[in-house]
N, C-alpha and C positions, 0 to 999 in steps of 0.2 A: 806299242800302242795299247796292248792289253794291260800292260803294267800301269800305264797312265790312268786308264779307265778304272782299274781296280783301286788305285790310290784315291781317285776322286770319289768313288762310291763309299770307301771307308771314311773319308773326311765328312761326307754328307751325313752318314749314320752317326758319327760321333757328335756332330753339331746338333743333330736332332735329340740325342740323348742328354746333352747339356741343357738345351732350352726347355725341355719338358719339366724338370724339377722347378725351374724358375717360374714357369707358367702356373704350376700347381701351388707354389708358395704364394704367388701374387693372388691367386683365386682364394686361397685360404685366408689371406690377410683381409681381402675385401669382404669375405663372409663374416669375419670377426667384427669388422667395423659395422656392418649391417646389423649384426646381432646386438651390438652395444647400443646403436640408435633405437632399435626395436625395444630393448629393455628400458631405455630412458623414457620413451613415449608411453609404454605400458605403466611405468612407475608413476608418471605424471597423471595419467588417467585414473589410476588406482587411488592416488592421493586426493584428486578432485572428487571422486565418487565417495570416498570416506568422509570428506568434509561435508558434502551434501547430505549424506546419511546421518551424520552427527547432528547437523542442523535440523533435519526432519525429526530426529529422535528428541531433540530439545523442545520442539514445538508440540504442544498438546492442546486439546480443546480447552477453552477457558473454564475455570472452576470458580465457584463462588468464594468470595473472601475479600479481604482488604489488601491492597498492593500499592507499590510505589512505581510510577512509570519512569521512563528513561530520563525525564527532566526533573525528577525528584518530587513530583506532585502525587498526593494521595488520591487513590481512586478505589471504588468499591464495585465489585461485580456480583450481580444477583440474577437468579433465574426468573424469567418472565413467563408469560402464558405460552403454551406450546413449545416451539423451538426458539422463542424470543430470549434475548439476553438484555439485561439492564446494566448500563454503565453509568455510574454516578461519580461526580466530583463536586465537592462543596455541597450545596443544596440543590444542584441541578442534575436531572436524570435524563438519559437518552435511551430509547429502546432500539433494538436492531434485530432483524431476522437473518442477517448475514452470518456466514460461517466465520467464527472468530477463534483465533488461536493465541496462546500466550507462550512466551519463551523467557526463561530466567537468565538474565545477564548479570552476573555477580549478585548484587543485592537489589537489582531493579527488575521490573517486569516489562517486557516488550509485547505490545498487542498488535496483531495483524488480522486483516479480514481478507477473505478470498474473493477475487473479482471474477466476472463471467469470462474474461479473456485468459483465465488461467494464472494470472499474476497475483501476487500478494501486495496489499497496501498497508503500510504501518499507520497506526492511529497515534499520532504524536500530539494532537490537540484534544484537550478534554472538553466535555460537554459544557461546563460553566464558562470556559473561555470562548467557545464557539457561540454560545447563546448571547454572551455580552457583545460580541462582534456583530452578530446579526441584528440584535435589537437596536444597537447604535446606528446601524445602516438604515433600519426601518423607522427609527424614531418612535419606537413603541415599547411596551412593557409585556413581560410574559405573565399575564394574568387571565383568569377565566379559562376559555377554551384555547389553551396554549400547549402545543405538542413539540417535542424534539425527537427526531428519528435519525439514526445513522443508517444510511442507505447508499446504494450504488447509483451514480448519476452519469450521464454521458452515454456515448455509443462507440462501438468498435474499440480501437486502440486508445480512445480518449476517455474511457471509463475511469472513474475514481470513486473513492469513498468520501461522502460528505454528510454533514449534519444539515438536516432540513428543519428549520424552525418556522412554525405556523402560529400566528396569534391574531388578535383583533385590535383595531384602532377606532376610537370615536371620531366621527366626521360629520359634517353638515353639508348635505347635498343642496346645491344652488343657494346656499346660505340660509335655507329654510328648514330642511328636514334632517333630524338627527338619524344617523345610520351607523351601523358597525361595519367597518371595512376589514375584510379578510386580507391579511398581508403575509408574505412568507419570504424567506431568504435561505440560500444554501451556502454553507461554509466548508471549504476543503478541510478534511480531517487530518491531512498531513502537513499542510503549511499554514492553515488558518486564514487563508484569503477568501473573501466573498466571491462566490462563483456567479451568482445572480440573485436578484430580488424581484418580487412580483407584487403587483397591486391589481385590483379589479379594473375592468375596462372603463368603468365610469369614474375612476379616481380623478380625472381631469375636471369633472363637474363638482367635485367635493372639496371642501376645506377641511384639512385634517386638524384635529384639536389636540392640544396637549392634555394628557390624562389628569395632571394636577389641576389644570384650569377647570376641567369638567367636574372634578370632585368638589372644588371650592364653590362652583355655581350651584351644585346640587345642595350643598350645605346651606347656602343662603336662602334657597327656595324653601327648604324645610323649616328654617328658622322663621 
């Protein structure tokens, strides 16, 4: 009886000694796999951070000079009053107080402005194109008291950068009285779409006149 118990005890001890190295080997292998996954995640995060840092390093505050935008259009950046920046394309100039950065992409310059929600908005549309779109919508000309401003419009997550064009139109109220009608339109600076257009509340009482017709009438009276 004692002999059987002794043999059984020895067998249990031997089995325990055999299973222990296997357990340690399995644990070591699991640890190695975990380390590899951790290294891979850390590498991806490091690459992402380096990419963001490189992008930030490439973005600098706009500097005065002549540049070519992403679409190959010529543009000029000038310093305005205070913190204002003037962006000009063709013979049309827009002012902005927004924080604007530029990034060199090969031989082109990418312009962006900082929005209040922390995001950046690229300025893909130039002032001359935005002005042409807005004036066509308003049926007006950019003469006299005409202003073009690049500003933030909208609220919350709907904020965006847009050109706001304000100008005047000749009109005749109730068909009797000549009056200058203040009109304005906003054009998305990224896709060039008209966001909104405004006219005074009394516009429904007025007949809008074409600028060329008004000029011809004035010349006839003077003659």
